[in-house]
Every structure is written in structure tokens, then in C-alpha cells.
C-alpha positions as a Markdown table, in Angstrom:
| # | Residue | x | y | z |
|---|---|---|---|---|
| 1 | Met | 24.3 | -137.3 | -103.3 |
| 2 | Ser | 26.9 | -135.0 | -104.9 |
| 3 | Glu | 29.4 | -136.3 | -107.3 |
| 4 | Thr | 32.8 | -134.6 | -107.8 |
| 5 | Leu | 34.0 | -134.5 | -111.4 |
| 6 | Thr | 37.7 | -134.4 | -111.9 |
| 7 | Arg | 39.5 | -133.6 | -115.0 |
| 8 | Pro | 43.0 | -134.8 | -115.7 |
| 9 | His | 45.4 | -132.0 | -115.0 |
| 10 | Leu | 47.3 | -130.9 | -118.1 |
| 11 | His | 50.9 | -130.5 | -117.2 |
| 12 | Leu | 53.1 | -129.0 | -119.9 |
| 13 | Ser | 56.8 | -129.8 | -119.6 |
| 14 | Pro | 59.3 | -127.0 | -119.7 |
| 15 | Asp | 60.5 | -128.5 | -122.9 |
| 16 | Ala | 57.2 | -128.0 | -124.7 |
| 17 | Ile | 57.3 | -126.8 | -128.3 |
| 18 | Tyr | 54.6 | -124.5 | -129.6 |
| 19 | Pro | 54.2 | -123.9 | -133.3 |
| 20 | Phe | 53.8 | -120.3 | -134.5 |
| 21 | Asp | 53.0 | -120.0 | -138.2 |
| 22 | Ala | 53.6 | -116.4 | -139.1 |
| 23 | Arg | 52.3 | -116.8 | -142.6 |
| 24 | Ser | 48.7 | -116.9 | -141.4 |
| 25 | Ile | 48.9 | -113.6 | -139.5 |
| 26 | Ala | 48.4 | -110.2 | -141.2 |
| 27 | Lys | 51.7 | -108.4 | -141.7 |
| 28 | Arg | 50.5 | -105.3 | -139.6 |
| 29 | Phe | 50.0 | -107.6 | -136.6 |
| 30 | Arg | 52.8 | -110.1 | -137.0 |
| 31 | His | 55.6 | -108.6 | -134.9 |
| 32 | Ala | 53.2 | -107.8 | -132.0 |
| 33 | Ala | 51.8 | -111.3 | -132.1 |
| 34 | Ile | 55.3 | -112.8 | -132.1 |
| 35 | Phe | 56.4 | -110.7 | -129.1 |
| 36 | Gly | 53.2 | -111.6 | -127.2 |
| 37 | Ala | 53.8 | -115.3 | -127.9 |
| 38 | Leu | 57.4 | -115.1 | -126.8 |
| 39 | Asp | 56.5 | -113.2 | -123.6 |
| 40 | Ala | 54.0 | -116.0 | -122.8 |
| 41 | Leu | 56.7 | -118.7 | -122.8 |
| 42 | Thr | 58.2 | -119.9 | -119.6 |
| 43 | Lys | 61.8 | -120.9 | -119.2 |
| 44 | Gly | 62.7 | -123.9 | -121.3 |
| 45 | Glu | 59.7 | -123.7 | -123.6 |
| 46 | Thr | 60.1 | -123.3 | -127.4 |
| 47 | Met | 58.2 | -121.4 | -130.0 |
| 48 | Arg | 58.7 | -123.0 | -133.4 |
| 49 | Phe | 58.4 | -120.1 | -135.8 |
| 50 | Ile | 57.4 | -120.9 | -139.4 |
| 51 | Asn | 57.6 | -118.3 | -142.2 |
| 52 | Asp | 58.0 | -117.9 | -145.9 |
| 53 | His | 61.0 | -115.6 | -145.7 |
| 54 | Asp | 64.1 | -115.1 | -143.5 |
| 55 | Pro | 63.0 | -112.5 | -140.8 |
| 56 | Leu | 66.3 | -110.8 | -140.4 |
| 57 | Pro | 64.8 | -107.4 | -139.2 |
| 58 | Leu | 62.7 | -109.4 | -136.7 |
| 59 | Leu | 65.7 | -111.3 | -135.4 |
| 60 | Ala | 67.5 | -108.0 | -134.8 |
| 61 | Gln | 64.5 | -106.7 | -132.8 |
| 62 | Leu | 64.4 | -109.9 | -130.8 |
| 63 | Gln | 68.1 | -109.6 | -129.9 |
| 64 | Ala | 67.5 | -106.0 | -128.8 |
| 65 | Arg | 64.4 | -106.9 | -126.7 |
| 66 | Tyr | 65.4 | -110.2 | -125.2 |
| 67 | Gly | 69.2 | -110.4 | -125.5 |
| 68 | Ala | 70.4 | -113.7 | -124.0 |
| 69 | Gly | 66.8 | -114.4 | -122.8 |
| 70 | Ile | 65.9 | -116.1 | -126.1 |
| 71 | Glu | 68.0 | -118.7 | -127.9 |
| 72 | Ile | 67.5 | -118.6 | -131.6 |
| 73 | Thr | 68.2 | -121.8 | -133.7 |
| 74 | Tyr | 67.4 | -122.3 | -137.4 |
| 75 | Arg | 65.8 | -125.7 | -138.1 |
| 76 | Gln | 65.2 | -125.0 | -141.8 |
| 77 | Arg | 66.6 | -122.1 | -143.9 |
| 78 | Glu | 65.6 | -122.5 | -147.5 |
| 79 | Pro | 64.0 | -119.9 | -149.9 |
| 80 | Gly | 60.3 | -120.0 | -149.0 |
| 81 | Ala | 60.7 | -122.3 | -146.1 |
| 82 | Ile | 62.0 | -120.9 | -142.8 |
| 83 | Val | 61.7 | -122.7 | -139.5 |
| 84 | Ile | 63.3 | -121.2 | -136.4 |
| 85 | Asp | 63.1 | -122.4 | -132.7 |
| 86 | Phe | 63.0 | -119.6 | -130.1 |
| 87 | Val | 63.8 | -121.1 | -126.7 |
| 88 | Lys | 63.0 | -119.0 | -123.6 |
| 89 | Gln | 66.1 | -119.1 | -121.3 |
């Protein structure tokens, strides 16, 4: 007798938030990792970016690469504590 095992299907809502702590990634790989993570998002998903400094050059690169395809919202903007939500549009 054969028994079928079923696993619950994991369904992520389009409003899912995925943390991305840039502080733990080597500087030479950081931007590539961020672009890869943003490319992996589907419409409505959010990457919550955490960093120790305000990434102004990165934000300029994101605007150039994604334009209106990514919404950028600061959640925390204090010296040493930056949290930004990037939402795929």
C-alpha cells in the first residue's frame, strides 16, 4: 500500500516583507546582492533594507535601474540606523 505525503503549500502574499541586512554582506558584493534581491521580488513584495549608513549612491543607482518600478520609503533614518522599504511596483 502506497501512502501519499502532502506538505502544506506555502503561499506568500504579494504584501510579503523580506528583511535584507546589508551590514552582514561584504562591501564588494553588497550592490550586486541588493540588485539580485530586488530582481527576485514580485509585484507588491517588499525588501526591508537595513544598513548602518544612508546609501545615497545606491538609491541613485536604483532610480536609474528601476525608475518607477521600485517604491522607496525610509522607515528609520538616524545616524547608524537606516531602514528602507523597497516595494516592487
